[in-house]
N, C-alpha and C positions, 0 to 999 in steps of 0.2 A: 185557029184562034190565037190572038196575040197574048204573049205572057207579059203581064205588067210587073212593075217592081213590087207590088203588094203581094202577088202570088209566088214570087221567087222563094225557093226553099232556103232556110237559114244555112249559114256556113257550117261545115262539118269539121269535127276534130279540133275544135278550139281549145287552147290551153288557158290556164289562169293568166300566164304572161300575155297572151293575146288580148284577153279581156281588160288587163290593166294598162295596156300600151298608151292610151291617151287619157288615162285617169289622172286628174289633177286635184290637189288640195290647195285652196286659197284662203288667205286671211283677209277678211273684209270688215270695213266699218259697219256696225249694226245699221240696218236699213238700206244698205247699198242695193240699188235696183237690179244690177246686172252681175253676172259671173264673168269670168275671163280675166286674162292677165292685165288688160287695160283698166279694169275696175278694182282690182285687188290691191292691197298694200303690198303683198308679195304672194306669189303662187309657185308651186313646185310640182312637176310631173313625178309620178311615183316611179316610173321606169324611164331610164335615159332613152332619148331618141337613138335610132340606129346610128352608131358612130364608133370611132375607135375606142371610146371609153368603155363600152360594153357593160355587161351586167354588174361589174365591180362597183360602178357608180350609182346603181339603183339603190333606193331606200329599202330597208329590211321589210319583208312581208313573209307571212307563213299561212298555212292552211290548217284549220282545226277540223279534222275529219269527222269528229264526233258531232259537231254542231253544223258542219258544212258552211263554215264562215272563213273569211280571209281577214287577217289583222296584221298590223304593221306599225312602223314608227317613221314619222317625217318630222325632223327637228325644225323649229321656228324660234326666232327671237321675238320678244315683245316689241311692239311699236314704240317709238320715242315719245309720241304725243299721247296724252291721256284721252280716255274715251272708252266706248264699248265696241268690242270686236267679236266676230264669230268666224269659225272655220266652216268652209263649204267644200263639198266633194262634188266634182262634175267632170264630164268629158271635155277636154280642151276643144275638140272639133264640134261639140254641141253644147256650148256654154249656157244656152237658155234653159237647160234642164238641170235642176239641182237634185243630185242623188241623195245627199245627206247634209245635215247642218248640225254643227255642234252647239253647245250651250253658249250663252252670252258671257263674255269674259270682260271684266272691268279692269282697265289699265289705269293705275294710279301711280304717279311718280313718287319716289322717296323724297323726304324733306331736302336731302342733300342734292337732289337732281333738279329742283325747281328752276334754278338759274339757267342751266343748260337747256331745259325743256322750253322755257320762255324765249331764249335766244333762237332756238330751232323754229318755233312757231312764228316769231317775228321775221325771220329770214324767209320763210315761205310766203308771208304776206308781201314782202318787198320784191320778191321775184315774180309776182303775178301782176 
């Protein structure tokens, strides 16, 4: 009998680092249809790709043994343009699956930033 991909046994001895390797956090405009770097305002992989940078460039994560959960920190700047944004967690190699989604965040510029925000928005219209 042929062994299909469906009946293959799962990989053994995976670590948390293995599970997090292609995990990505992206900041998206609310209502964006797709995940992935091409659809996000910005996206960041939790762990660095295999490179000379190594684990020192990874974002902080830890494991809570009591609750069997993983938590961490990935820093982001707010977008320059006003609107509603959400964070999404997904695997970069399978962006069609959203693993988690954060609450909607409303980005509102300060009074002192209106001029620069309007210039930024207008420059985007001119470039298209």
